VOPAGU-2260 file (C-alpha; in pm, 1 decimal, decimal comma):
REM VOPAGU-2260
SITE   aa  ch    i         X         Y         Z
SITE  UNK   A    0   -2165,7     316,5     755,5
SITE  UNK   A    1   -1874,7     530,9     864,3
SITE  UNK   A    2   -1735,0     477,4    1211,2
SITE  UNK   A    3   -1658,6     838,4    1302,4
SITE  UNK   A    4   -1507,4     733,4    1633,0
SITE  UNK   A    5   -1238,5     537,7    1445,9
SITE  UNK   A    6   -1181,1     832,9    1210,2
SITE  UNK   A    7   -1147,1    1079,3    1497,6
SITE  UNK   A    8    -910,3     856,0    1692,7
SITE  UNK   A    9    -696,6     799,9    1381,5
SITE  UNK   A   10    -688,2    1174,6    1318,1
SITE  UNK   A   11    -587,6    1246,6    1678,9
SITE  UNK   A   12    -313,2     982,8    1669,1
SITE  UNK   A   13    -176,2    1131,8    1346,3
SITE  UNK   A   14    -192,8    1484,1    1489,9
SITE  UNK   A   15     -12,7    1400,1    1814,2
SITE  UNK   A   16     252,3    1192,9    1638,9
SITE  UNK   A   17     289,6    1467,5    1377,5
SITE  UNK   A   18     369,4    1719,3    1649,9
SITE  UNK   A   19     639,5    1490,8    1786,9
SITE  UNK   A   20     743,6    1415,9    1429,3
SITE  UNK   A   21     854,8    1775,4    1381,5
SITE  UNK   A   22    1188,3    1659,2    1520,6
SITE  UNK   A   23    1234,5    1455,9    1200,5
SITE  UNK   A   24    1090,2    1680,6     926,2
SITE  UNK   A   25     918,3    1490,4     648,8
SITE  UNK   A   26     976,6    1142,4     790,8
SITE  UNK   A   27     796,9    1223,3    1116,3
SITE  UNK   A   28     485,3    1350,1     941,1
SITE  UNK   A   29     487,8    1058,4     697,6
SITE  UNK   A   30     505,3     809,5     984,3
SITE  UNK   A   31     232,8     997,2    1171,7
SITE  UNK   A   32      -3,0     978,6     873,5
SITE  UNK   A   33      66,0     610,6     822,8
SITE  UNK   A   34      13,1     522,8    1188,5
SITE  UNK   A   35    -300,4     738,0    1216,5
SITE  UNK   A   36    -452,3     578,5     906,6
SITE  UNK   A   37    -363,6     231,8    1032,8
SITE  UNK   A   38    -531,8     302,5    1367,2
SITE  UNK   A   39    -846,8     431,5    1194,8
SITE  UNK   A   40    -863,7     127,7     966,0
SITE  UNK   A   41    -794,4    -118,4    1244,9
SITE  UNK   A   42   -1055,2      30,9    1477,1
SITE  UNK   A   43   -1314,4      34,4    1199,4
SITE  UNK   A   44   -1235,7    -325,0    1102,5
SITE  UNK   A   45   -1425,0    -495,9     826,4
SITE  UNK   A   46   -1152,1    -568,4     575,7
SITE  UNK   A   47    -969,6    -388,8     298,6
SITE  UNK   A   48   -1236,4    -148,9     165,8
SITE  UNK   A   49   -1366,2     -40,6     503,4
SITE  UNK   A   50   -1014,0      14,4     638,0
SITE  UNK   A   51    -920,5     211,5     325,6
SITE  UNK   A   52   -1226,8     435,6     363,4
SITE  UNK   A   53   -1166,5     512,1     730,7
SITE  UNK   A   54    -794,4     574,4     680,9
SITE  UNK   A   55    -879,1     805,2     389,6
SITE  UNK   A   56   -1117,5    1007,9     605,2
SITE  UNK   A   57    -870,8    1033,3     894,5
SITE  UNK   A   58    -593,9    1156,1     664,0
SITE  UNK   A   59    -818,0    1396,8     475,6
SITE  UNK   A   60    -942,4    1545,3     801,4
SITE  UNK   A   61    -582,5    1612,0     900,5
SITE  UNK   A   62    -511,3    1782,1     567,2
SITE  UNK   A   63    -825,5    1995,0     587,2
SITE  UNK   A   64    -751,5    2108,9     942,7
SITE  UNK   A   65    -390,1    2185,6     849,2
SITE  UNK   A   66    -500,0    2387,7     546,6
SITE  UNK   A   67    -749,9    2575,0     760,8
SITE  UNK   A   68    -479,3    2674,9    1009,4
SITE  UNK   A   69    -257,0    2798,8     727,0
SITE  UNK   A   70    -545,1    2998,2     575,6
SITE  UNK   A   71    -628,5    3162,1     909,2
SITE  UNK   A   72    -263,3    3254,3     966,6
SITE  UNK   A   73    -226,4    3408,7     620,5
SITE  UNK   A   74    -558,1    3592,7     658,0
SITE  UNK   A   75    -451,9    3741,9     990,8
SITE  UNK   A   76    -116,2    3844,3     846,1
SITE  UNK   A   77    -292,4    4025,9     560,8
SITE  UNK   A   78    -534,0    4195,2     798,6
SITE  UNK   A   79    -246,9    4327,3    1011,5
SITE  UNK   A   80     -53,9    4454,1     707,6
SITE  UNK   A   81    -339,7    4672,1     582,9
SITE  UNK   A   82    -477,3    4706,6     227,4
SITE  UNK   A   83    -150,1    4625,5      50,4
SITE  UNK   A   84    -101,4    4323,3     273,1
SITE  UNK   A   85    -455,8    4215,1     203,6
SITE  UNK   A   86    -391,9    4226,4    -169,9
SITE  UNK   A   87     -65,7    4031,8    -139,8
SITE  UNK   A   88    -213,4    3765,9      86,0
SITE  UNK   A   89    -514,5    3737,3    -144,8
SITE  UNK   A   90    -283,9    3655,2    -434,9
SITE  UNK   A   91     -77,8    3424,7    -214,8
SITE  UNK   A   92    -398,6    3257,1     -99,6
SITE  UNK   A   93    -445,5    3094,6    -440,1
SITE  UNK   A   94    -105,5    2926,9    -414,4
SITE  UNK   A   95    -166,4    2835,3     -53,2
SITE  UNK   A   96    -498,4    2676,7    -147,2
SITE  UNK   A   97    -327,0    2464,9    -412,8
SITE  UNK   A   98     -59,4    2352,1    -168,0
SITE  UNK   A   99    -321,1    2273,1      98,9
SITE  UNK   A  100    -517,2    2059,0    -149,2
SITE  UNK   A  101    -199,0    1874,0    -246,2
SITE  UNK   A  102    -101,4    1815,2     117,6
SITE  UNK   A  103    -453,9    1694,4     203,1
SITE  UNK   A  104    -444,4    1455,3     -93,7
SITE  UNK   A  105    -105,0    1311,6       3,1
SITE  UNK   A  106    -205,0    1276,7     369,2
SITE  UNK   A  107    -532,1    1110,8     273,7
SITE  UNK   A  108    -368,1     870,7      28,4
SITE  UNK   A  109     -97,0     748,3     263,6
SITE  UNK   A  110    -346,2     715,5     549,3
SITE  UNK   A  111    -587,2     525,8     324,3
SITE  UNK   A  112    -324,0     270,0     229,8
SITE  UNK   A  113    -228,8     219,2     593,9
SITE  UNK   A  114    -599,7     203,7     685,7
SITE  UNK   A  115    -651,4     -73,5     432,6
SITE  UNK   A  116    -373,7    -272,2     600,0
SITE  UNK   A  117    -532,5    -208,0     940,4
SITE  UNK   A  118    -872,8    -314,8     812,2
SITE  UNK   A  119    -729,6    -639,5     676,2
SITE  UNK   A  120    -561,0    -713,8    1009,0
SITE  UNK   A  121    -893,3    -662,2    1191,2
SITE  UNK   A  122   -1153,0    -831,7     968,3
SITE  UNK   A  123   -1423,7    -829,8    1237,5
SITE  UNK   A  124   -1699,9    -593,1    1140,6
SITE  UNK   A  125   -1899,0    -426,0    1418,9
SITE  UNK   A  126   -2264,7    -532,3    1439,8
SITE  UNK   A  127   -2403,8    -187,8    1359,4
SITE  UNK   A  128   -2227,4    -170,2    1024,2
SITE  UNK   A  129   -2345,2    -495,8     863,0
SITE  UNK   A  130   -2589,4    -312,9     636,2
SITE  UNK   A  131   -2344,5    -200,2     368,0
SITE  UNK   A  132   -1999,1    -261,9     224,2
SITE  UNK   A  133   -1849,6      35,0     410,7
């Protein structure tokens, strides 16, 4: 059973650290994703698989929200630019979608690995989740 509280806290940690990480482009966001995934995995507990799952969800949520913000920005830019702008942003939207999927995958993967480490460091499984492996 997924501990959505752990996922949300891990996502929020990654988001806040990612905003401060803008000072160090690339490295700051990488560290934010790792720390957020670790927090999600540690809070969920339960070992390697459970930590991996919760870190994966926290990182994927960050990638999805980031892609959504980019899509809204591009959509508004096309709306302001009129019909020609709409056509250009529609074509650009395909490339933006591909980049957003790639970013979400990378964020989810790094967070999942860190979540697995967090889950191993906190092997205690909460009572409500003893029904299944995750």
